[in-house]
C-alpha positions in Angstrom: 28.9 -55.6 -31.5 26.1 -54.8 -29.0 23.5 -56.4 -31.2 25.5 -59.5 -31.7 26.4 -59.8 -28.1 22.8 -59.2 -27.0 21.6 -62.0 -29.3 24.3 -64.3 -27.8 23.1 -63.5 -24.3 19.5 -64.0 -25.1 20.3 -67.5 -26.3 21.7 -68.2 -22.8 18.9 -66.4 -20.9 15.8 -65.4 -23.0 14.5 -63.4 -20.0 17.4 -61.1 -19.5 16.3 -57.5 -19.0 18.1 -54.4 -17.7 16.7 -51.7 -15.4 18.7 -48.4 -15.8 18.5 -45.1 -14.0 19.4 -41.9 -15.8 19.7 -39.2 -13.1 19.9 -35.8 -14.9 18.3 -37.0 -18.1 17.8 -33.9 -20.1 19.2 -34.4 -23.6 20.2 -30.7 -24.0 22.4 -31.4 -27.0 19.9 -33.9 -28.5 22.2 -36.9 -28.1 20.9 -40.0 -26.3 23.2 -42.0 -24.1 24.4 -45.3 -25.7 22.6 -47.5 -23.2 19.3 -46.5 -24.8 20.1 -49.0 -27.6 19.6 -51.8 -25.0 15.8 -51.0 -24.9 15.3 -52.5 -28.3 18.0 -55.2 -28.0 16.7 -56.6 -24.7 12.8 -56.4 -24.8 11.3 -55.5 -21.4 14.3 -53.4 -20.3 13.6 -50.1 -18.7 15.2 -46.6 -18.5 13.9 -44.5 -15.6 15.0 -40.9 -16.0 15.0 -38.0 -13.6 14.9 -34.3 -14.4 13.9 -31.5 -12.1 12.0 -29.4 -14.6 8.3 -30.6 -15.1 8.1 -29.2 -18.6 11.3 -31.0 -19.7 10.0 -34.3 -18.3 6.7 -33.8 -20.1 8.4 -33.2 -23.4 10.7 -36.2 -22.9 7.8 -38.5 -22.0 5.9 -37.4 -25.1 8.6 -38.7 -27.4 10.1 -41.4 -25.2 10.7 -44.8 -26.8 9.1 -47.9 -25.4 10.6 -48.8 -22.0 11.7 -45.2 -21.1 9.9 -43.1 -18.5 10.9 -39.7 -17.0 10.0 -38.3 -13.6 10.2 -34.6 -12.4 11.9 -35.6 -9.2 15.0 -34.1 -7.5 17.0 -36.9 -5.9 19.1 -36.1 -2.9 20.3 -37.5 0.4 16.8 -37.7 2.0 13.4 -36.2 1.9 14.0 -32.6 2.7 13.7 -29.0 1.5 16.9 -27.9 -0.4 18.0 -24.7 -2.1 18.2 -25.2 -5.8 20.7 -23.0 -7.7 19.5 -22.2 -11.3 22.3 -21.1 -13.5 22.6 -19.2 -16.8 22.5 -22.5 -18.7 20.2 -25.3 -17.6 22.9 -27.9 -17.8 24.8 -26.3 -14.9 21.9 -26.1 -12.4 22.7 -27.8 -9.1 21.9 -28.4 -5.4 25.3 -26.7 -4.8 26.0 -23.0 -5.3 28.4 -22.2 -8.2 31.9 -21.3 -7.1 32.1 -18.1 -9.2 35.2 -16.9 -7.5 37.0 -19.9 -8.9 35.3 -20.6 -12.2 35.5 -16.9 -13.2 39.2 -17.4 -13.6 38.6 -19.7 -16.6 37.4 -19.2 -20.1 33.8 -19.8 -21.1 32.3 -20.8 -17.8 29.8 -17.9 -17.7 27.1 -20.5 -18.4 27.5 -21.8 -14.8 27.1 -18.4 -13.1 24.2 -18.2 -10.7 20.9 -16.9 -12.2 18.5 -17.3 -9.3 17.8 -19.4 -6.2 14.6 -21.3 -5.3 13.5 -24.1 -2.9 12.7 -27.6 -4.0 11.9 -30.9 -2.3 14.3 -33.8 -2.7 13.7 -37.5 -2.3 16.2 -40.2 -1.6 16.9 -42.9 -4.3 16.0 -45.7 -1.9 12.7 -44.0 -1.1 11.9 -43.5 -4.8 12.6 -47.2 -5.7 10.5 -48.4 -2.8 7.6 -46.1 -3.5 7.5 -47.1 -7.2 8.4 -50.8 -6.6 11.3 -50.6 -9.0 13.2 -53.6 -7.8 16.9 -54.1 -8.5 18.8 -51.4 -10.5 21.5 -52.7 -12.8 23.1 -49.5 -14.0 23.1 -45.8 -13.1 24.1 -42.9 -15.3 24.2 -39.7 -13.2 25.1 -36.1 -14.0 23.7 -33.6 -11.6 26.5 -31.1 -11.2 28.2 -31.9 -7.9 25.3 -33.6 -6.1 26.0 -37.1 -7.2 27.4 -38.2 -3.8 24.2 -37.0 -2.2 22.2 -39.4 -4.3 24.5 -42.3 -3.5 24.3 -41.6 0.2 20.6 -41.8 -0.1 20.7 -44.9 -2.2 22.8 -47.5 -0.3 20.1 -50.2 -0.5 19.9 -49.6 -4.3 23.6 -49.8 -4.7 23.7 -53.3 -3.3 22.5 -54.7 -6.7 24.0 -52.1 -9.0 26.5 -53.6 -11.4 28.0 -50.4 -13.0 27.7 -46.6 -12.7 28.8 -43.8 -15.0 29.0 -40.6 -12.9 30.1 -37.1 -13.6 32.9 -36.1 -11.2 34.8 -32.9 -10.6 38.5 -32.5 -9.7 38.2 -28.9 -8.4 35.3 -27.3 -6.5 33.3 -26.1 -9.5 30.5 -25.7 -6.9 31.0 -24.5 -3.3 31.5 -27.4 -0.8 30.7 -30.0 -3.4 32.2 -33.6 -3.1 35.0 -34.2 -5.5 36.1 -37.3 -7.4 38.0 -38.8 -4.4 35.0 -38.5 -2.2 32.7 -40.2 -4.7 35.4 -42.9 -5.4 35.8 -43.6 -1.6 32.1 -43.9 -0.9 31.4 -46.2 -3.9 34.3 -48.4 -3.0 32.8 -48.8 0.5 29.7 -50.1 -1.4 31.7 -52.6 -3.5 31.8 -50.5 -6.6 35.4 -49.8 -7.7 36.7 -47.1 -10.1 37.1 -48.5 -13.6 38.1 -45.7 -16.0 37.5 -42.1 -17.1 35.4 -41.8 -20.3 36.4 -38.3 -21.2 37.7 -35.1 -19.7 36.4 -31.5 -19.7 37.9 -28.3 -18.5 39.2 -24.9 -19.5 42.3 -22.7 -19.7 43.0 -19.8 -17.4 42.0 -16.4 -18.8 43.2 -14.8 -21.0 45.1 -17.6 -22.7 43.1 -19.5 -25.4 44.6 -22.7 -27.0 44.1 -23.4 -30.7 41.5 -20.7 -31.0 39.2 -22.8 -28.9 37.8 -21.1 -25.8 36.8 -24.5 -24.4 40.2 -26.1 -24.8 41.5 -27.2 -21.4 44.8 -27.1 -19.6 43.0 -27.5 -16.3 40.9 -30.7 -16.1 37.8 -29.8 -14.2 35.3 -32.6 -14.7 35.0 -36.1 -16.3 32.6 -39.0 -16.6 33.9 -41.8 -14.5 32.9 -45.4 -14.8 32.6 -47.6 -11.7 31.9 -51.4 -11.7 31.1 -54.1 -9.3 34.4 -54.9 -7.6 36.3 -57.4 -9.8 37.4 -59.5 -6.8 33.8 -60.0 -6.0 32.4 -60.7 -9.5 32.3 -64.4 -8.6 29.5 -63.6 -6.1 27.2 -62.3 -8.9 24.2 -64.3 -10.0 24.2 -65.9 -13.5 21.9 -63.2 -14.8 24.1 -60.4 -13.2 27.2 -61.8 -15.0 25.4 -61.6 -18.3 24.2 -58.1 -17.6 27.6 -56.8 -16.5 29.2 -58.3 -19.6 26.8 -56.3 -21.8 27.2 -53.1 -19.8 31.0 -53.4 -20.1 30.6 -53.7 -23.9 28.5 -50.6 -24.1 31.5 -48.6 -22.8 34.2 -50.6 -24.7 35.6 -52.7 -21.8 35.6 -55.9 -23.8 38.1 -57.5 -21.4 35.5 -57.2 -18.6 32.9 -58.6 -21.0 35.0 -61.7 -21.6 35.9 -62.0 -17.9 32.2 -62.1 -16.9 31.3 -64.5 -19.7 34.1 -66.8 -18.7 32.8 -66.9 -15.1 29.4 -67.8 -16.5 30.8 -70.5 -18.7 32.6 -72.1 -15.8 29.3 -72.4 -14.0 27.1 -73.4 -16.8 29.5 -75.4 -19.1 28.8 -73.1 -22.0 31.0 -71.3 -24.6 29.8 -67.7 -24.4 33.3 -66.3 -23.9 34.7 -68.2 -26.9 31.7 -67.2 -29.0 32.2 -63.6 -28.0 35.8 -63.6 -29.2 34.6 -65.1 -32.5 32.1 -62.2 -32.8 34.8 -59.7 -32.0 37.1 -61.1 -34.7 34.3 -61.3 -37.3 
Protein backbone atom coordinates (compact mmCIF):
# COMPACT_ATOMS: atom_id res chain seq x y z
CA UNK A 1 0.00 0.00 0.00
CA UNK A 2 2.79 2.47 0.87
CA UNK A 3 4.51 1.84 -2.44
CA UNK A 4 1.30 2.33 -4.41
CA UNK A 5 0.34 5.44 -2.47
CA UNK A 6 3.82 6.94 -2.84
CA UNK A 7 3.64 6.44 -6.61
CA UNK A 8 0.25 8.14 -6.66
CA UNK A 9 1.53 11.12 -4.65
CA UNK A 10 4.65 11.50 -6.79
CA UNK A 11 2.43 11.81 -9.85
CA UNK A 12 0.74 14.76 -8.16
CA UNK A 13 3.98 16.28 -6.82
CA UNK A 14 7.25 14.83 -8.21
CA UNK A 15 9.25 16.84 -5.65
CA UNK A 16 7.60 15.53 -2.50
CA UNK A 17 10.16 14.64 0.17
CA UNK A 18 9.92 14.00 3.91
CA UNK A 19 12.24 15.12 6.68
CA UNK A 20 11.95 12.84 9.71
CA UNK A 21 13.53 12.95 13.15
CA UNK A 22 14.12 9.78 15.16
CA UNK A 23 15.04 10.82 18.69
CA UNK A 24 16.30 7.77 20.52
CA UNK A 25 17.34 5.93 17.38
CA UNK A 26 19.23 2.90 18.66
CA UNK A 27 17.80 -0.22 17.04
CA UNK A 28 18.52 -2.44 20.02
CA UNK A 29 16.29 -5.24 18.79
CA UNK A 30 17.49 -4.86 15.20
CA UNK A 31 14.12 -3.72 13.87
CA UNK A 32 13.92 -0.48 11.90
CA UNK A 33 10.87 1.75 12.22
CA UNK A 34 8.35 1.53 9.34
CA UNK A 35 9.00 5.09 8.15
CA UNK A 36 12.45 4.04 6.91
CA UNK A 37 10.64 2.56 3.90
CA UNK A 38 9.90 6.12 2.80
CA UNK A 39 13.59 6.80 2.10
CA UNK A 40 13.46 4.61 -0.99
CA UNK A 41 9.88 5.44 -1.94
CA UNK A 42 10.38 9.23 -1.88
CA UNK A 43 13.89 10.00 -3.18
CA UNK A 44 15.56 12.85 -1.34
CA UNK A 45 13.77 12.16 1.92
CA UNK A 46 15.85 12.23 5.12
CA UNK A 47 15.87 10.54 8.51
CA UNK A 48 17.91 12.40 11.11
CA UNK A 49 18.55 10.25 14.15
CA UNK A 50 19.81 11.00 17.65
CA UNK A 51 21.49 8.67 20.10
CA UNK A 52 23.57 9.72 23.12
CA UNK A 53 26.27 7.05 22.72
CA UNK A 54 29.03 8.05 20.28
CA UNK A 55 29.94 4.45 19.47
CA UNK A 56 26.33 3.51 18.74
CA UNK A 57 26.00 6.47 16.35
CA UNK A 58 29.22 5.54 14.61
CA UNK A 59 28.00 1.98 14.07
CA UNK A 60 24.63 3.16 12.81
CA UNK A 61 26.16 5.66 10.39
CA UNK A 62 28.47 2.96 9.03
CA UNK A 63 25.51 0.88 7.89
CA UNK A 64 22.95 3.65 7.32
CA UNK A 65 20.96 3.64 4.11
CA UNK A 66 20.97 6.63 1.80
CA UNK A 67 19.19 9.56 3.41
CA UNK A 68 19.76 8.51 7.04
CA UNK A 69 22.27 10.20 9.33
CA UNK A 70 22.76 9.84 13.09
CA UNK A 71 24.09 12.36 15.60
CA UNK A 72 25.53 11.68 19.10
CA UNK A 73 23.49 14.52 20.56
CA UNK A 74 21.33 14.56 23.69
CA UNK A 75 18.30 16.74 23.08
CA UNK A 76 16.62 18.51 25.99
CA UNK A 77 14.85 21.70 27.01
CA UNK A 78 17.86 23.92 26.34
CA UNK A 79 21.65 24.00 26.19
CA UNK A 80 22.63 22.92 29.68
CA UNK A 81 24.48 20.37 31.77
CA UNK A 82 22.21 17.52 32.90
CA UNK A 83 22.61 14.39 34.96
CA UNK A 84 22.29 11.28 32.79
CA UNK A 85 21.07 8.09 34.45
CA UNK A 86 22.57 4.98 32.89
CA UNK A 87 20.55 1.84 33.63
CA UNK A 88 21.20 -1.88 33.58
CA UNK A 89 19.94 -2.02 30.00
CA UNK A 90 20.79 0.74 27.53
CA UNK A 91 17.19 1.02 26.34
CA UNK A 92 16.13 2.40 29.75
CA UNK A 93 18.73 5.18 30.16
CA UNK A 94 17.21 8.59 30.79
CA UNK A 95 17.60 12.21 31.85
CA UNK A 96 15.27 11.21 34.70
CA UNK A 97 16.20 8.93 37.58
CA UNK A 98 14.54 5.51 37.63
CA UNK A 99 11.77 5.27 40.21
CA UNK A 100 13.02 2.02 41.71
CA UNK A 101 10.70 2.15 44.72
CA UNK A 102 7.79 1.86 42.27
CA UNK A 103 9.10 -0.31 39.45
CA UNK A 104 10.58 -2.84 41.89
CA UNK A 105 6.99 -3.86 42.69
CA UNK A 106 6.56 -5.25 39.17
CA UNK A 107 8.00 -8.24 37.33
CA UNK A 108 11.01 -8.00 35.04
CA UNK A 109 11.86 -4.33 35.35
CA UNK A 110 15.33 -4.87 36.78
CA UNK A 111 16.68 -3.72 33.39
CA UNK A 112 15.61 -0.18 34.36
CA UNK A 113 17.47 -0.10 37.68
CA UNK A 114 20.13 2.58 38.01
CA UNK A 115 23.65 1.51 37.09
CA UNK A 116 25.57 4.79 37.28
CA UNK A 117 25.19 8.56 36.92
CA UNK A 118 27.19 10.94 34.77
CA UNK A 119 26.94 14.46 33.38
CA UNK A 120 26.12 15.26 29.76
CA UNK A 121 25.41 18.36 27.71
CA UNK A 122 21.99 18.78 26.16
CA UNK A 123 20.89 20.90 23.21
CA UNK A 124 17.39 22.07 22.36
CA UNK A 125 15.70 20.79 19.23
CA UNK A 126 15.24 24.30 17.88
CA UNK A 127 18.95 25.01 18.38
CA UNK A 128 19.94 21.82 16.57
CA UNK A 129 17.72 22.46 13.55
CA UNK A 130 19.00 26.04 13.30
CA UNK A 131 22.68 25.08 13.64
CA UNK A 132 22.37 22.38 10.97
CA UNK A 133 19.97 24.32 8.71
CA UNK A 134 17.52 21.42 8.73
CA UNK A 135 14.41 23.33 7.70
CA UNK A 136 10.89 22.04 8.32
CA UNK A 137 10.44 18.74 10.15
CA UNK A 138 7.49 16.70 8.89
CA UNK A 139 7.48 13.82 11.37
CA UNK A 140 9.05 13.00 14.75
CA UNK A 141 9.48 9.58 16.34
CA UNK A 142 10.72 9.96 19.91
CA UNK A 143 11.46 7.46 22.67
CA UNK A 144 13.83 8.76 25.33
CA UNK A 145 12.43 7.32 28.52
CA UNK A 146 10.42 10.10 30.09
CA UNK A 147 12.28 13.11 28.67
CA UNK A 148 10.09 13.53 25.59
CA UNK A 149 8.31 16.62 26.90
CA UNK A 150 11.68 18.27 27.58
CA UNK A 151 12.47 17.98 23.88
CA UNK A 152 9.08 19.35 22.82
CA UNK A 153 9.48 22.31 25.19
CA UNK A 154 12.80 23.06 23.51
CA UNK A 155 11.34 22.63 20.04
CA UNK A 156 8.27 24.85 19.78
CA UNK A 157 9.52 26.47 16.56
CA UNK A 158 10.11 23.06 15.04
CA UNK A 159 6.66 21.85 16.06
CA UNK A 160 4.98 24.60 14.01
CA UNK A 161 5.49 22.62 10.79
CA UNK A 162 5.39 19.11 12.24
CA UNK A 163 2.54 17.03 10.81
CA UNK A 164 2.66 13.97 13.04
CA UNK A 165 4.51 12.55 16.03
CA UNK A 166 4.89 9.08 17.49
CA UNK A 167 5.97 9.46 21.10
CA UNK A 168 6.55 6.99 23.89
CA UNK A 169 4.45 8.02 26.88
CA UNK A 170 4.11 6.71 30.41
CA UNK A 171 0.99 6.43 32.56
CA UNK A 172 2.72 6.01 35.93
CA UNK A 173 6.04 7.60 37.03
CA UNK A 174 8.48 4.97 35.80
CA UNK A 175 11.09 7.72 36.36
CA UNK A 176 11.06 10.20 39.24
CA UNK A 177 9.27 13.47 38.42
CA UNK A 178 8.87 12.56 34.76
CA UNK A 179 6.03 14.07 32.71
CA UNK A 180 3.20 11.61 32.06
CA UNK A 181 0.91 11.09 29.08
CA UNK A 182 -1.50 13.83 30.11
CA UNK A 183 1.34 16.37 30.37
CA UNK A 184 2.64 15.49 26.90
CA UNK A 185 -0.87 15.47 25.43
CA UNK A 186 -1.73 18.90 26.89
CA UNK A 187 1.50 20.51 25.67
CA UNK A 188 1.23 19.15 22.13
CA UNK A 189 -2.41 20.23 21.92
CA UNK A 190 -1.29 23.76 22.77
CA UNK A 191 0.94 23.45 19.70
CA UNK A 192 -1.89 22.27 17.40
CA UNK A 193 -0.99 18.58 17.59
CA UNK A 194 -3.88 16.47 18.83
CA UNK A 195 -3.83 12.95 20.25
CA UNK A 196 -4.72 10.42 17.55
CA UNK A 197 -4.28 6.90 18.94
CA UNK A 198 -2.16 4.46 20.91
CA UNK A 199 -0.09 2.08 18.81
CA UNK A 200 0.60 -0.49 21.52
CA UNK A 201 0.81 -0.91 25.26
CA UNK A 202 3.50 -2.20 27.56
CA UNK A 203 3.51 -2.96 31.25
CA UNK A 204 3.93 -5.59 33.90
CA UNK A 205 2.06 -7.48 36.62
CA UNK A 206 2.69 -6.95 40.32
CA UNK A 207 5.04 -9.47 41.91
CA UNK A 208 4.75 -12.37 42.51
CA UNK A 209 1.86 -13.04 40.11
CA UNK A 210 2.82 -14.04 36.56
CA UNK A 211 0.17 -14.37 33.85
CA UNK A 212 0.38 -17.15 31.23
CA UNK A 213 3.93 -18.02 32.26
CA UNK A 214 5.07 -14.70 30.81
CA UNK A 215 6.96 -12.39 33.16
CA UNK A 216 6.32 -9.47 30.80
CA UNK A 217 2.56 -9.96 30.63
CA UNK A 218 0.89 -6.80 31.97
CA UNK A 219 -2.09 -6.08 34.11
CA UNK A 220 -0.73 -2.58 34.80
CA UNK A 221 -0.29 -0.51 31.67
CA UNK A 222 2.90 1.50 32.19
CA UNK A 223 3.87 2.84 28.76
CA UNK A 224 2.71 3.09 25.16
CA UNK A 225 3.60 4.65 21.83
CA UNK A 226 1.09 7.44 21.22
CA UNK A 227 0.49 9.05 17.84
CA UNK A 228 -0.30 12.75 17.56
CA UNK A 229 -1.37 14.52 14.37
CA UNK A 230 -1.90 18.05 13.13
CA UNK A 231 -5.28 19.05 14.53
CA UNK A 232 -7.99 17.79 12.17
CA UNK A 233 -9.95 21.04 12.46
CA UNK A 234 -6.92 22.87 11.10
CA UNK A 235 -5.94 20.48 8.31
CA UNK A 236 -7.47 22.87 5.79
CA UNK A 237 -4.68 25.32 6.69
CA UNK A 238 -1.93 22.95 5.48
CA UNK A 239 -0.13 23.56 2.21
CA UNK A 240 -0.71 21.27 -0.75
CA UNK A 241 2.56 19.48 -0.08
CA UNK A 242 1.78 19.07 3.62
CA UNK A 243 -1.58 17.48 2.80
CA UNK A 244 0.17 14.87 0.67
CA UNK A 245 2.82 14.25 3.31
CA UNK A 246 0.30 13.80 6.13
CA UNK A 247 -1.75 11.44 3.97
CA UNK A 248 1.33 9.24 3.57
CA UNK A 249 2.36 9.39 7.23
CA UNK A 250 -1.17 8.39 8.20
CA UNK A 251 -0.92 5.36 5.93
CA UNK A 252 2.39 4.30 7.51
CA UNK A 253 0.48 3.80 10.77
CA UNK A 254 -2.73 2.39 9.30
CA UNK A 255 -4.93 5.48 9.61
CA UNK A 256 -6.35 5.24 6.11
CA UNK A 257 -9.34 7.40 6.99
CA UNK A 258 -6.95 10.27 7.65
CA UNK A 259 -5.16 9.48 4.40
CA UNK A 260 -8.43 9.80 2.50
CA UNK A 261 -9.40 12.96 4.41
CA UNK A 262 -6.16 14.71 3.42
CA UNK A 263 -6.35 13.58 -0.19
CA UNK A 264 -9.93 14.77 -0.45
CA UNK A 265 -8.88 18.21 0.81
CA UNK A 266 -6.13 18.24 -1.83
CA UNK A 267 -8.57 17.20 -4.57
CA UNK A 268 -10.96 20.01 -3.65
CA UNK A 269 -8.15 22.51 -4.22
CA UNK A 270 -6.53 21.01 -7.28
CA UNK A 271 -9.49 19.37 -9.06
CA UNK A 272 -7.76 15.98 -8.95
CA UNK A 273 -8.92 12.47 -8.07
CA UNK A 274 -6.31 11.32 -5.58
CA UNK A 275 -8.84 10.27 -2.91
CA UNK A 276 -10.86 8.22 -5.40
CA UNK A 277 -7.73 6.61 -6.80
CA UNK A 278 -6.54 5.82 -3.28
CA UNK A 279 -9.77 3.92 -2.60
CA UNK A 280 -9.27 1.97 -5.81
CA UNK A 281 -5.75 1.06 -4.66
CA UNK A 282 -7.08 -0.04 -1.29
CA UNK A 283 -9.71 -2.25 -2.91
CA UNK A 284 -7.28 -3.81 -5.41
